[in-house]
SEZAKOL-590033 format. One record per residue: x, y, z of N, C-alpha, C in turn; residue number from 1. Coordinates in nm, 4 decimals. Example, Ala and Ser with C-alpha at 12.3 -4.5 7.8 and 13.67 -1.06 7.14 Angstrom:
// residues 2
1.3190 / -0.5690 / 0.7800 / 1.2300 / -0.4500 / 0.7800 / 1.3200 / -0.3300 / 0.7800 / 1
1.2850 / -0.2250 / 0.7080 / 1.3670 / -0.1060 / 0.7140 / 1.2900 / 0.0030 / 0.7870 / 2
This chain:
// residues 76
2.4889 / -0.2355 / 3.2962 / 2.5107 / -0.0927 / 3.3007 / 2.3756 / -0.0224 / 3.2941 / 1
2.3492 / 0.0663 / 3.3860 / 2.2230 / 0.1379 / 3.3905 / 2.2271 / 0.2590 / 3.2977 / 2
2.1207 / 0.2756 / 3.2186 / 2.1110 / 0.3891 / 3.1283 / 2.0038 / 0.4867 / 3.1729 / 3
1.9380 / 0.4567 / 3.2827 / 1.8273 / 0.5388 / 3.3275 / 1.6951 / 0.4935 / 3.2686 / 4
1.6970 / 0.3985 / 3.1771 / 1.5761 / 0.3448 / 3.1156 / 1.5356 / 0.2170 / 3.1868 / 5
1.4095 / 0.1841 / 3.1738 / 1.3660 / 0.0526 / 3.2197 / 1.4378 / -0.0537 / 3.1390 / 6
1.4526 / -0.1697 / 3.1982 / 1.5069 / -0.2856 / 3.1273 / 1.3976 / -0.3916 / 3.1256 / 7
1.4136 / -0.4982 / 3.0484 / 1.3137 / -0.6051 / 3.0543 / 1.2941 / -0.6570 / 3.1969 / 8
1.4011 / -0.6641 / 3.2740 / 1.3921 / -0.7153 / 3.4110 / 1.3165 / -0.6214 / 3.5046 / 9
1.3155 / -0.4914 / 3.4758 / 1.2501 / -0.3949 / 3.5646 / 1.1167 / -0.3434 / 3.5105 / 10
1.0731 / -0.3977 / 3.3971 / 0.9457 / -0.3552 / 3.3398 / 0.8346 / -0.3852 / 3.4407 / 11
0.7364 / -0.2953 / 3.4561 / 0.6391 / -0.3097 / 3.5651 / 0.5344 / -0.4200 / 3.5503 / 12
0.5230 / -0.4836 / 3.4340 / 0.4237 / -0.5905 / 3.4168 / 0.4884 / -0.7127 / 3.3528 / 13
0.4256 / -0.8293 / 3.3734 / 0.4776 / -0.9525 / 3.3136 / 0.4457 / -0.9619 / 3.1648 / 14
0.3337 / -0.9044 / 3.1243 / 0.2977 / -0.8997 / 2.9825 / 0.3366 / -0.7612 / 2.9301 / 15
0.4038 / -0.7591 / 2.8164 / 0.4509 / -0.6343 / 2.7569 / 0.3834 / -0.6189 / 2.6213 / 16
0.3049 / -0.5132 / 2.6073 / 0.2300 / -0.4900 / 2.4845 / 0.2952 / -0.3776 / 2.4052 / 17
0.3250 / -0.4067 / 2.2787 / 0.3830 / -0.3083 / 2.1875 / 0.2759 / -0.2709 / 2.0858 / 18
0.2530 / -0.1413 / 2.0694 / 0.1524 / -0.0923 / 1.9753 / 0.2119 / 0.0159 / 1.8872 / 19
0.1561 / 0.0299 / 1.7677 / 0.1876 / 0.1430 / 1.6817 / 0.0586 / 0.1814 / 1.6102 / 20
0.0097 / 0.3001 / 1.6416 / -0.1143 / 0.3461 / 1.5796 / -0.0952 / 0.3729 / 1.4303 / 21
0.0228 / 0.4186 / 1.3924 / 0.0505 / 0.4487 / 1.2513 / 0.0566 / 0.3198 / 1.1682 / 22
0.1273 / 0.2189 / 1.2189 / 0.1430 / 0.0922 / 1.1464 / 0.0290 / -0.0058 / 1.1756 / 23
-0.0530 / 0.0283 / 1.2742 / -0.1624 / -0.0586 / 1.3196 / -0.1101 / -0.1916 / 1.3717 / 24
-0.0013 / -0.1844 / 1.4414 / 0.0630 / -0.3026 / 1.4962 / 0.0267 / -0.3187 / 1.6430 / 25
0.0051 / -0.4436 / 1.6830 / -0.0118 / -0.4784 / 1.8235 / 0.0572 / -0.6116 / 1.8441 / 26
0.1431 / -0.6181 / 1.9442 / 0.2113 / -0.7426 / 1.9771 / 0.2235 / -0.7557 / 2.1274 / 27
0.2192 / -0.8765 / 2.1763 / 0.2292 / -0.9008 / 2.3195 / 0.3440 / -0.9968 / 2.3450 / 28
0.4256 / -0.9634 / 2.4439 / 0.5445 / -1.0417 / 2.4760 / 0.5476 / -1.0703 / 2.6256 / 29
0.6083 / -1.1816 / 2.6618 / 0.6299 / -1.2130 / 2.8022 / 0.7605 / -1.1490 / 2.8466 / 30
0.7578 / -1.0903 / 2.9646 / 0.8782 / -1.0239 / 3.0158 / 0.9950 / -1.1212 / 3.0221 / 31
0.9729 / -1.2432 / 3.0704 / 1.0847 / -1.3375 / 3.0842 / 1.1454 / -1.3733 / 2.9484 / 32
1.0639 / -1.3741 / 2.8426 / 1.1158 / -1.4010 / 2.7082 / 1.2077 / -1.2884 / 2.6632 / 33
1.1689 / -1.1641 / 2.6918 / 1.2527 / -1.0501 / 2.6537 / 1.3809 / -1.0465 / 2.7363 / 34
1.3737 / -1.0868 / 2.8629 / 1.4939 / -1.0942 / 2.9455 / 1.5901 / -1.1976 / 2.8870 / 35
1.5379 / -1.3136 / 2.8496 / 1.6227 / -1.4184 / 2.7906 / 1.6829 / -1.3730 / 2.6582 / 36
1.6057 / -1.3038 / 2.5793 / 1.6506 / -1.2645 / 2.4459 / 1.7458 / -1.1444 / 2.4453 / 37
1.7166 / -1.0439 / 2.5291 / 1.7928 / -0.9191 / 2.5248 / 1.8779 / -0.8937 / 2.6493 / 38
1.8577 / -0.9729 / 2.7535 / 1.9355 / -0.9568 / 2.8757 / 1.8649 / -0.8687 / 2.9772 / 39
1.9164 / -0.8704 / 3.0989 / 1.8512 / -0.7964 / 3.2072 / 1.8792 / -0.6469 / 3.2025 / 40
1.9867 / -0.6067 / 3.1354 / 2.0257 / -0.4658 / 3.1357 / 1.9934 / -0.3903 / 3.0071 / 41
1.9289 / -0.4547 / 2.9113 / 1.8966 / -0.3867 / 2.7857 / 1.7991 / -0.2722 / 2.8131 / 42
1.8185 / -0.1612 / 2.7469 / 1.7270 / -0.0472 / 2.7608 / 1.6009 / -0.0736 / 2.6790 / 43
1.4865 / -0.0509 / 2.7388 / 1.3601 / -0.0791 / 2.6703 / 1.3433 / -0.0013 / 2.5393 / 44
1.3941 / 0.1217 / 2.5247 / 1.3858 / 0.1851 / 2.3927 / 1.4628 / 0.1058 / 2.2855 / 45
1.5767 / 0.0485 / 2.3218 / 1.6527 / -0.0338 / 2.2268 / 1.5778 / -0.1622 / 2.1948 / 46
1.5166 / -0.2216 / 2.2957 / 1.4376 / -0.3433 / 2.2747 / 1.3208 / -0.3134 / 2.1819 / 47
1.2563 / -0.1989 / 2.2008 / 1.1438 / -0.1607 / 2.1146 / 1.1870 / -0.1518 / 1.9688 / 48
1.3016 / -0.0920 / 1.9437 / 1.3524 / -0.0836 / 1.8063 / 1.3799 / -0.2210 / 1.7482 / 49
1.4312 / -0.3111 / 1.8296 / 1.4576 / -0.4480 / 1.7829 / 1.3270 / -0.5229 / 1.7569 / 50
1.2330 / -0.5103 / 1.8476 / 1.1052 / -0.5812 / 1.8337 / 1.0307 / -0.5351 / 1.7100 / 51
1.0225 / -0.4052 / 1.6909 / 0.9422 / -0.3551 / 1.5799 / 1.0102 / -0.3776 / 1.4464 / 52
1.1412 / -0.3547 / 1.4397 / 1.2147 / -0.3694 / 1.3129 / 1.1317 / -0.3152 / 1.1970 / 53
1.0715 / -0.2003 / 1.2187 / 0.9805 / -0.1409 / 1.1218 / 1.0591 / -0.0659 / 1.0143 / 54
1.0163 / -0.0805 / 0.8917 / 1.0814 / -0.0081 / 0.7815 / 1.0673 / 0.1430 / 0.7994 / 55
0.9689 / 0.1866 / 0.8754 / 0.9490 / 0.3292 / 0.9003 / 1.0508 / 0.3852 / 0.9993 / 56
1.1224 / 0.2992 / 1.0739 / 1.2208 / 0.3468 / 1.1720 / 1.3343 / 0.4228 / 1.1067 / 57
1.3631 / 0.3964 / 0.9813 / 1.4722 / 0.4630 / 0.9123 / 1.4321 / 0.5982 / 0.8541 / 58
1.3070 / 0.6302 / 0.8603 / 1.2590 / 0.7550 / 0.8015 / 1.2791 / 0.8713 / 0.8962 / 59
1.3156 / 0.9828 / 0.8413 / 1.3332 / 1.1040 / 0.9206 / 1.2150 / 1.1983 / 0.9048 / 60
1.1082 / 1.1477 / 0.8475 / 0.9915 / 1.2323 / 0.8215 / 0.8852 / 1.2134 / 0.9291 / 61
0.7718 / 1.2768 / 0.9087 / 0.6606 / 1.2642 / 1.0021 / 0.5942 / 1.1267 / 0.9939 / 62
0.6308 / 1.0461 / 0.8972 / 0.5717 / 0.9136 / 0.8816 / 0.6485 / 0.8061 / 0.9579 / 63
0.7359 / 0.8476 / 1.0469 / 0.8155 / 0.7542 / 1.1256 / 0.7249 / 0.6640 / 1.2100 / 64
0.7701 / 0.5426 / 1.2348 / 0.6981 / 0.4485 / 1.3201 / 0.6757 / 0.5119 / 1.4575 / 65
0.5606 / 0.4890 / 1.5142 / 0.5265 / 0.5465 / 1.6444 / 0.5050 / 0.4383 / 1.7502 / 66
0.5838 / 0.3315 / 1.7441 / 0.5677 / 0.2201 / 1.8377 / 0.5885 / 0.2668 / 1.9809 / 67
0.5106 / 0.2073 / 2.0701 / 0.5192 / 0.2409 / 2.2118 / 0.4779 / 0.1200 / 2.2952 / 68
0.5129 / 0.1245 / 2.4233 / 0.4705 / 0.0223 / 2.5188 / 0.3378 / 0.0665 / 2.5792 / 69
0.2335 / -0.0097 / 2.5553 / 0.0985 / 0.0289 / 2.5973 / 0.0875 / 0.0476 / 2.7489 / 70
0.1529 / -0.0383 / 2.8247 / 0.1429 / -0.0286 / 2.9706 / 0.2047 / 0.1014 / 3.0216 / 71
0.3120 / 0.1460 / 2.9581 / 0.3770 / 0.2694 / 3.0003 / 0.2959 / 0.3916 / 2.9592 / 72
0.2366 / 0.3865 / 2.8424 / 0.1543 / 0.4999 / 2.7986 / 0.0331 / 0.5143 / 2.8895 / 73
-0.0186 / 0.4028 / 2.9378 / -0.1349 / 0.4064 / 3.0267 / -0.1027 / 0.4772 / 3.1581 / 74
0.0256 / 0.4812 / 3.1956 / 0.0674 / 0.5462 / 3.3198 / 0.0735 / 0.6982 / 3.3068 / 75
0.0752 / 0.7492 / 3.1832 / 0.0860 / 0.8935 / 3.1621 / -0.0432 / 0.9656 / 3.1888 / 76
């Protein structure tokens, strides 16, 4: 089911980098690994929440986790 979001299968690069400047996190994943783990139709925002599993994700304050996909931010 399409949600309008990228999925692991449609992500534009084979290497997927997750960063969070607030948490100082950097992680690199292979696209095929994320496809196997989350499926071809998973929305990348949902995958990001699963990957980070950050304790800050539950916060409603300004200290919320700021995880992002580095390759996508570079396109902005």
